[in-house]
C-alpha positions as a Markdown table, in Angstrom:
| # | Residue | x | y | z |
|---|---|---|---|---|
| 1 | Met | -4.7 | 5.9 | -0.7 |
| 2 | Gln | -4.3 | 5.4 | -4.4 |
| 3 | Val | -1.0 | 6.2 | -6.2 |
| 4 | Arg | -0.7 | 6.6 | -10.0 |
| 5 | Gly | 2.4 | 7.0 | -12.0 |
| 6 | Arg | 5.1 | 5.2 | -14.0 |
| 7 | Gly | 7.4 | 2.4 | -12.9 |
| 8 | Gln | 5.7 | 1.5 | -9.7 |
| 9 | Gly | 4.5 | -2.1 | -9.9 |
| 10 | Ile | 5.8 | -4.9 | -7.6 |
| 11 | Val | 9.0 | -3.2 | -6.6 |
| 12 | Tyr | 7.3 | 0.0 | -5.5 |
| 13 | Arg | 4.7 | -2.0 | -3.6 |
| 14 | Glu | 7.4 | -4.0 | -1.8 |
| 15 | Ala | 9.5 | -0.9 | -1.1 |
| 16 | Arg | 6.4 | 0.8 | 0.4 |
| 17 | Met | 5.8 | -2.3 | 2.6 |
| 18 | His | 9.4 | -2.2 | 4.0 |
| 19 | Arg | 9.2 | 1.6 | 4.6 |
| 20 | Ala | 5.9 | 1.3 | 6.4 |
| 21 | Arg | 7.1 | -1.5 | 8.6 |
| 22 | Ala | 10.3 | 0.4 | 9.5 |
| 23 | Leu | 8.1 | 3.3 | 10.6 |
| 24 | Gly | 5.6 | 1.2 | 12.6 |
| 25 | Ile | 2.7 | 1.7 | 10.2 |
| 26 | Thr | 0.1 | -1.0 | 9.9 |
| 27 | Gly | -2.1 | -1.8 | 6.9 |
| 28 | Trp | -1.7 | -3.2 | 3.4 |
| 29 | Val | -0.7 | -2.4 | -0.1 |
| 30 | Arg | -1.7 | -3.9 | -3.5 |
| 31 | Asn | -1.5 | -3.3 | -7.2 |
| 32 | Arg | -4.7 | -2.6 | -9.1 |
| 33 | Met | -5.6 | -3.8 | -12.6 |
| 34 | Asp | -5.6 | -0.1 | -13.7 |
| 35 | Glu | -1.8 | 0.0 | -13.0 |
| 36 | Ser | -2.2 | 2.1 | -9.8 |
| 37 | Val | -1.1 | 1.1 | -6.4 |
| 38 | Glu | -3.6 | 1.2 | -3.5 |
| 39 | Ala | -2.9 | 1.1 | 0.2 |
| 40 | Met | -4.6 | 1.3 | 3.6 |
| 41 | Leu | -2.4 | 2.9 | 6.2 |
| 42 | Gln | -2.8 | 3.2 | 9.9 |
| 43 | Gly | -0.6 | 5.1 | 12.3 |
| 44 | Ser | 0.0 | 8.5 | 13.9 |
| 45 | Pro | -0.7 | 11.6 | 11.7 |
| 46 | Ala | 3.0 | 12.6 | 11.8 |
| 47 | Val | 4.2 | 9.2 | 10.7 |
| 48 | Leu | 1.6 | 8.9 | 8.0 |
| 49 | Ala | 2.7 | 12.3 | 6.6 |
| 50 | Val | 6.3 | 10.9 | 6.4 |
| 51 | Val | 5.1 | 7.8 | 4.5 |
| 52 | Cys | 3.0 | 9.9 | 2.1 |
| 53 | Asp | 6.0 | 12.2 | 1.4 |
| 54 | Trp | 8.1 | 9.1 | 0.8 |
| 55 | Met | 5.5 | 7.6 | -1.6 |
| 56 | Arg | 5.4 | 10.8 | -3.6 |
| 57 | Asp | 9.2 | 11.6 | -3.8 |
| 58 | Gly | 11.3 | 9.0 | -1.9 |
| 59 | Tyr | 11.4 | 6.1 | -4.3 |
| 60 | Ser | 13.5 | 7.1 | -7.3 |
| 61 | Ala | 12.5 | 4.2 | -9.5 |
| 62 | Ala | 8.9 | 5.5 | -9.6 |
| 63 | Leu | 7.5 | 8.6 | -11.2 |
| 64 | Val | 4.4 | 9.3 | -9.1 |
| 65 | Gly | 1.9 | 11.5 | -11.0 |
| 66 | Asp | -0.9 | 11.6 | -8.5 |
| 67 | Ile | -1.7 | 10.5 | -5.0 |
| 68 | Lys | -5.3 | 10.4 | -3.8 |
| 69 | Val | -5.7 | 10.2 | 0.0 |
| 70 | Thr | -9.1 | 9.3 | 1.5 |
| 71 | Glu | -9.4 | 9.5 | 5.2 |
| 72 | Val | -11.6 | 6.7 | 6.6 |
| 73 | Glu | -13.8 | 7.6 | 9.6 |
| 74 | Pro | -14.2 | 5.2 | 12.5 |
| 75 | Pro | -15.3 | 2.5 | 13.0 |
| 76 | Phe | -12.9 | 0.5 | 11.0 |
| 77 | Pro | -10.9 | -2.6 | 11.8 |
| 78 | Arg | -7.5 | -2.1 | 13.5 |
| 79 | Leu | -4.7 | -3.8 | 11.6 |
| 80 | Asp | -1.8 | -5.4 | 13.5 |
| 81 | Arg | 0.8 | -5.5 | 10.8 |
| 82 | Phe | 1.6 | -4.3 | 7.3 |
| 83 | Glu | 1.3 | -6.8 | 4.4 |
| 84 | Leu | 1.1 | -7.2 | 0.7 |
| 85 | Gln | -2.3 | -8.1 | -0.8 |
| 86 | Pro | -3.0 | -9.7 | -4.2 |
| 87 | Thr | -3.7 | -7.5 | -7.2 |
| 88 | Leu | -7.3 | -6.2 | -7.4 |
């Protein structure tokens, strides 16, 4: 998933991490050099939908302009926690 908008940065990334952990989502999130935020999320479809809605509208400090979701087909590595990754 890639998120573009204004005012996201480090605070948005950390808020996303805390929200994902609270919902039991595993994966990672990182800032990109093009000022977007990228994430790999793993969880049930219902919980992933909640997280996607939150990323679009649930964080008032960010004005999200675009969310691009790409579903990854198996096989892929299963992640056991949600963590921050360095900027790419």
